[in-house]
Each structure stands twice: as C-alpha cells, then as structure tokens.
C-alpha positions as CSV (number, residue, x, y, z in Angstrom):
1,M,-20.0,-15.7,-4.0
2,T,-21.6,-12.4,-3.7
3,T,-23.7,-10.7,-6.3
4,N,-21.4,-7.6,-6.7
5,Q,-18.1,-9.6,-7.4
6,P,-17.1,-8.8,-11.0
7,Q,-16.7,-11.7,-13.6
8,T,-13.0,-12.2,-13.5
9,T,-11.6,-14.7,-16.1
10,P,-7.7,-14.4,-16.9
11,T,-6.9,-12.5,-19.8
12,T,-5.5,-14.1,-23.1
13,A,-1.7,-14.6,-23.1
14,D,0.4,-11.5,-23.5
15,E,4.2,-11.6,-23.5
16,R,4.3,-7.9,-22.9
17,P,5.6,-7.0,-19.6
18,V,3.6,-5.3,-16.5
19,L,5.5,-2.3,-15.1
20,V,5.6,-2.1,-11.4
21,L,6.3,1.2,-9.9
22,G,7.5,0.7,-6.2
23,A,8.7,-2.9,-7.0
24,T,10.5,-3.1,-3.7
25,G,7.9,-1.6,-1.6
26,K,5.3,-3.5,0.8
27,T,2.9,-3.9,-2.1
28,G,5.1,-3.4,-5.1
29,R,7.3,-6.5,-4.3
30,R,4.2,-8.7,-3.6
31,V,2.6,-7.8,-6.8
32,A,5.9,-8.3,-8.9
33,A,6.3,-11.6,-7.0
34,R,2.5,-12.7,-7.8
35,L,2.8,-11.6,-11.5
36,A,6.0,-13.8,-11.7
37,D,4.3,-16.8,-10.3
38,R,1.7,-16.4,-13.1
39,G,4.3,-16.3,-15.7
40,V,3.9,-12.5,-16.4
41,A,6.9,-10.7,-17.3
42,V,7.8,-7.9,-14.8
43,R,9.5,-4.5,-15.4
44,P,10.5,-3.2,-12.1
45,G,10.2,0.8,-12.1
46,S,13.1,2.4,-10.3
47,R,16.0,4.7,-10.7
48,A,18.3,1.2,-10.5
49,A,16.3,-0.7,-13.1
50,S,17.0,-0.9,-16.8
51,P,15.4,1.0,-18.2
52,A,15.3,3.5,-15.4
53,F,12.2,5.1,-14.0
54,D,12.5,8.4,-11.8
55,W,9.2,10.1,-10.6
56,D,11.3,13.3,-10.7
57,D,12.7,13.0,-14.3
58,R,9.8,12.8,-16.7
59,S,12.4,11.8,-19.6
60,T,12.6,8.4,-18.2
61,W,9.0,7.7,-18.3
62,A,8.7,6.8,-22.0
63,D,11.5,4.2,-22.0
64,A,9.8,2.5,-18.8
65,L,6.4,2.6,-20.5
66,R,7.6,1.6,-24.0
67,G,6.1,-1.9,-25.0
68,V,4.4,-2.6,-21.4
69,R,0.6,-3.8,-21.2
70,A,-0.2,-2.6,-17.8
71,V,1.2,-0.4,-14.8
72,Y,0.9,-0.8,-10.9
73,V,1.2,2.7,-9.5
74,A,2.7,3.1,-6.2
75,Y,3.6,6.6,-5.8
76,V,6.7,7.5,-3.4
77,P,6.7,8.9,-0.9
78,D,2.9,9.3,-0.9
79,L,-0.3,10.7,-2.7
80,A,-0.6,13.1,0.0
81,V,2.6,15.0,-0.7
82,P,2.0,18.3,-2.5
83,G,2.1,18.1,-6.4
84,A,1.6,14.4,-6.3
85,A,-1.7,14.4,-8.1
86,A,-0.2,16.5,-11.1
87,T,2.7,14.2,-11.4
88,V,0.6,10.8,-11.2
89,G,-1.9,12.3,-13.8
90,A,1.0,13.4,-16.1
91,F,2.1,9.9,-15.8
92,A,-1.1,8.1,-16.5
93,S,-1.5,10.5,-19.7
94,A,2.0,9.4,-20.7
95,A,0.8,5.7,-20.2
96,A,-2.2,6.2,-22.3
97,D,-0.1,7.9,-25.1
98,A,2.3,4.7,-24.9
99,G,-0.8,2.4,-25.5
100,V,-0.9,0.9,-22.0
101,E,-4.1,-1.0,-21.5
102,R,-4.4,-1.0,-17.6
103,V,-3.1,1.2,-14.8
104,V,-3.8,0.1,-11.4
105,L,-3.5,2.9,-8.8
106,L,-2.6,2.4,-5.1
107,S,-4.3,5.0,-3.4
108,G,-4.9,6.4,0.2
109,R,-8.2,6.1,2.1
110,G,-9.5,9.3,3.7
111,E,-6.8,11.6,2.0
112,P,-8.0,14.3,-0.1
113,E,-4.9,14.5,-2.0
114,A,-5.0,11.0,-3.0
115,E,-8.6,11.4,-4.3
116,R,-7.2,14.2,-6.5
117,A,-4.6,11.9,-7.9
118,E,-7.3,9.3,-8.5
119,Q,-9.5,11.8,-10.7
120,A,-6.3,12.6,-12.7
121,V,-6.0,9.0,-13.6
122,R,-9.5,8.7,-14.5
123,D,-9.2,11.8,-16.5
124,A,-6.0,10.3,-18.4
125,G,-7.9,8.2,-21.1
126,V,-6.4,4.8,-19.9
127,P,-8.6,2.0,-18.3
128,W,-8.1,2.2,-14.6
129,T,-8.5,0.4,-11.2
130,I,-8.3,2.2,-8.1
131,V,-7.1,0.4,-4.9
132,R,-7.8,2.6,-2.0
133,C,-6.3,1.7,1.3
134,A,-5.3,3.2,4.6
135,W,-2.9,1.7,7.3
136,F,-1.1,-1.5,6.3
137,A,-0.7,-4.1,8.9
138,Q,2.8,-4.6,7.6
139,N,4.0,-1.1,9.2
140,F,4.3,-3.2,12.3
141,D,7.2,-5.3,11.0
142,E,8.4,-3.9,7.7
143,S,8.5,-0.2,8.6
144,F,8.7,2.5,11.2
145,M,7.2,0.6,13.9
146,L,9.5,-2.6,13.7
147,E,12.0,-1.4,16.0
148,P,9.6,0.1,18.8
149,V,7.6,-3.4,18.8
150,L,11.1,-4.9,19.4
151,A,11.8,-2.7,22.2
152,G,8.2,-3.6,23.7
153,E,6.8,-0.1,23.7
154,V,5.4,1.7,20.7
155,F,5.1,5.5,21.3
156,L,2.5,7.1,18.9
157,P,0.4,10.2,18.7
158,V,-2.9,8.5,18.7
159,G,-5.4,7.6,21.3
160,D,-8.4,5.0,20.9
161,V,-9.2,5.8,17.6
162,R,-9.9,2.5,15.5
163,E,-8.2,1.4,12.1
164,P,-9.1,-1.7,10.1
165,F,-5.8,-2.5,9.2
166,V,-5.5,-4.0,5.8
167,D,-3.0,-6.9,5.1
168,A,-0.8,-6.2,2.1
169,E,-1.2,-9.5,1.0
170,D,-4.8,-8.7,0.3
171,I,-3.9,-5.4,-1.3
172,A,-1.5,-7.3,-3.7
173,D,-4.0,-10.1,-4.5
174,V,-6.5,-7.3,-5.7
175,A,-3.8,-5.4,-7.8
176,V,-2.7,-8.7,-9.3
177,A,-6.4,-9.5,-10.3
178,A,-7.0,-6.0,-11.6
179,L,-3.8,-6.1,-13.6
180,T,-4.3,-9.7,-15.3
181,E,-8.1,-10.3,-15.3
182,D,-11.1,-9.0,-16.9
183,G,-13.8,-7.3,-15.0
184,H,-11.8,-4.7,-12.9
185,A,-11.8,-1.9,-15.4
186,G,-13.5,1.4,-14.0
187,R,-13.8,-0.3,-10.7
188,L,-12.8,1.5,-7.3
189,Y,-11.9,-0.9,-4.5
190,E,-11.5,0.3,-0.9
191,L,-9.6,-2.3,1.0
192,T,-9.8,-2.8,4.8
193,G,-9.4,-5.8,7.2
194,P,-12.5,-7.3,8.7
195,E,-12.3,-5.5,11.9
196,A,-11.3,-2.0,13.1
197,L,-8.7,-2.2,16.2
198,T,-7.0,0.5,18.3
199,F,-3.5,0.6,18.2
200,A,-3.4,-0.7,21.7
201,E,-5.5,-3.8,20.6
202,A,-3.4,-4.3,17.5
203,L,-0.1,-4.4,19.7
204,E,-1.8,-6.7,22.0
205,S,-2.5,-9.2,19.1
206,I,1.4,-8.9,18.2
207,G,2.3,-9.4,21.6
208,A,0.0,-12.6,22.0
209,A,1.5,-13.9,18.8
210,C,5.2,-13.2,19.7
211,G,4.8,-14.3,23.5
212,R,5.9,-11.0,24.9
213,P,4.0,-7.9,25.9
214,V,3.8,-5.1,23.5
215,A,2.6,-1.7,24.6
216,H,1.2,1.3,23.1
217,V,2.2,4.4,24.7
218,P,0.3,7.6,23.5
219,I,2.3,11.0,23.1
220,P,1.8,14.3,22.3
221,M,2.3,15.1,18.6
222,E,5.2,17.4,19.4
223,A,7.1,14.7,21.2
224,F,6.6,12.2,18.4
225,L,7.8,14.6,16.0
226,A,10.6,15.2,18.2
227,E,11.5,11.6,18.4
228,L,11.4,11.3,14.6
229,A,14.0,14.3,14.3
230,G,16.1,12.7,17.0
231,A,16.1,9.5,15.1
232,G,17.4,11.4,11.9
233,V,14.0,11.0,9.9
234,P,14.2,13.6,7.2
235,D,11.7,16.5,7.5
236,D,9.6,15.5,4.7
237,V,9.1,12.1,5.8
238,A,8.4,13.5,9.4
239,G,6.0,16.1,8.2
240,L,4.0,13.2,6.3
241,M,4.0,11.2,9.3
242,G,2.6,14.2,11.3
243,Y,-0.2,14.5,8.6
244,L,-1.1,11.1,8.7
245,F,-1.3,10.8,12.6
246,G,-2.7,14.3,13.1
247,E,-5.2,14.6,10.4
248,V,-6.2,11.0,8.8
249,L,-6.2,9.1,12.0
250,D,-9.2,11.0,13.2
251,G,-11.7,8.3,12.9
252,R,-12.9,8.9,9.2
253,N,-11.5,5.4,8.5
254,A,-13.0,3.4,11.2
255,A,-15.6,1.6,9.2
256,T,-14.7,-1.6,7.4
257,T,-15.5,-2.1,3.7
258,D,-16.3,-5.0,1.5
259,G,-13.6,-4.3,-1.1
260,V,-11.7,-7.5,-0.9
261,R,-15.0,-9.5,-1.4
262,Q,-16.0,-7.4,-4.2
263,A,-12.6,-7.9,-6.0
264,L,-11.9,-11.4,-4.8
265,G,-15.1,-13.2,-3.7
266,R,-13.4,-13.9,-0.3
267,E,-13.1,-12.4,3.1
268,P,-10.0,-10.1,3.9
269,R,-7.4,-11.4,6.3
270,P,-7.8,-10.9,9.9
271,F,-5.1,-8.9,11.9
272,G,-4.5,-11.8,14.1
273,S,-3.6,-13.9,11.1
274,Y,-1.2,-11.3,10.0
275,A,0.2,-11.2,13.4
276,H,0.9,-14.8,13.8
277,A,2.4,-15.1,10.2
278,A,5.1,-12.2,10.9
279,A,5.8,-13.8,14.3
280,A,6.5,-17.2,12.7
281,T,9.2,-15.4,10.6
282,G,11.2,-14.4,13.4
283,V,11.1,-10.7,12.7
284,W,10.0,-9.9,16.2
285,D,12.3,-12.3,18.1
286,T,14.2,-10.2,20.4
287,T,16.7,-13.0,21.1
288,A,17.4,-13.4,17.5
289,V,18.0,-9.7,17.2
290,A,20.2,-9.8,20.4
291,R,22.5,-12.3,18.9
C-alpha cells in the first residue's frame, strides 16, 4: 500500500447506467466489459446505439445523457485534433446540466490540445477524473501496427526515443475504479508502464513472445506519410499520425509515473506481460493468418 492511494470503496447500488463513449475502442470496450462484470448497466455511446450518440451532432447528446450517472469519455479521433477541446468542454457542460455525477476523461500525455480539453472538463462543473496516457501497448496488436508486426518489419519515423507503453488493461481498471468507487474525484492519473522502451526493444519483446524476429526500421517522416497515403489512410488520420510521431514522440513522455499505483495500489503491467498475453491469442501467428 502507498500513502497516496485514494481511499476507494464501492459506491452504493445504483441502477442508472454508465455512458461509455468509444465503447468499441481499445479502452472503451474494456471499460464496458468490466462495468458489466460488476453488474453496472452500460449505455454504449455511438451513432449505431439507441439512443444514438454523435460527437458531430449535438442534438444527440441530451438523449444519450438522460438518466445516466457517470460517463467515460474517449474522444474520437483524438483530443489533439482542432476543436476537440471545445467539443469535449461543451459535452461536459451538457453532462453537468443532465445531472451526471462523474465524468472520466481519457486524455493524451504530452499533448497541449489534450490539456486544453482537460481544463474544459474541469470548468464544466461536474465531478471529474482525468486518465492521461500516451502510447498504448495494444497499438501493436489491435491497431495500425498489427500488419507490419505480422510482416516482421515495422517501418516508423522514430529512432531511439523511449516510451513507457501503457497497457489498455491498466487504463480500463483505473477508469472503472474512477467511475464506480469513491476517492477519485478531482484526481489526475498519469498512466505509464513500469519501464520505458525504444520501439526496437518493444518489437524485440514481441518477437520473443511470438517466436520469430520482428524488426523496427526507422524511416523519414515523408516516407512514412507516403506509405499511409498508399495504404488509403484518410488525410486527417495521416495528419494525426504525423503529429504524434513528429512532435509528441520526442522524448517528452519517456519518464515513467506511479499513476497506476496511485489509483489502484498495484504496479502497472510490464510490456513483456502484454506481449506474451497477446501472443497467446494467436493474433501474431503468421501461420494462422496464411491459412
């Protein structure tokens, strides 16, 4: 136990649902599953849900917020995009007006635009918790790096900068604690893994877990953006990737933090544990992919 761990106890039974925005994303689906396991009613927030939720259509917000007790906010595509802070702030104000008792915001570490969104949530007048993270370990098996990992070579515009990759399982555990337990209101948890790795070291760990080499190949930013364009990646997504690799991955996030321990009283999961767990699912099995 640590002296700075909040006193967290389950809240009293409450049948009102928790609205989970981004409920099919890396963290949102984990948050939704954990809430369901606790017997908490979950309202997914998406255009396909009923009631529907659309960040770009504010007329959908009131119905999505009606009767909910708490909200998990994962903004798509990213808090770094222009206008995100204003939109998230307006949503948090709508949540306050709807009587929502807690807002948990997934934020970006080392991103000035994300910090503006954090302040907008603080100013909205609803109890808040901020979960600030950078690079998810799951980007290697659930996102744009999966296919390069399967190919055995990951071409990225980054050199030997270190990143303390955070496991999405830890993020979800912290978010669910903040949504369902006392002691987290007004807290900012900056989450990292327990060690900072270069991309080459992370891919070496993945290679060891799946039994074949996976190499990191540094390339210029121009070549990286050209590869994205050739793969049909939309311009706005490619621009976001360029921003993250070109500006945020400059070493500013290399230091590890004790955010997981502050929130949960335990250590974060090491990258190697993530790699072995992902490998055990077969996601990096090239033989299975070939079949």
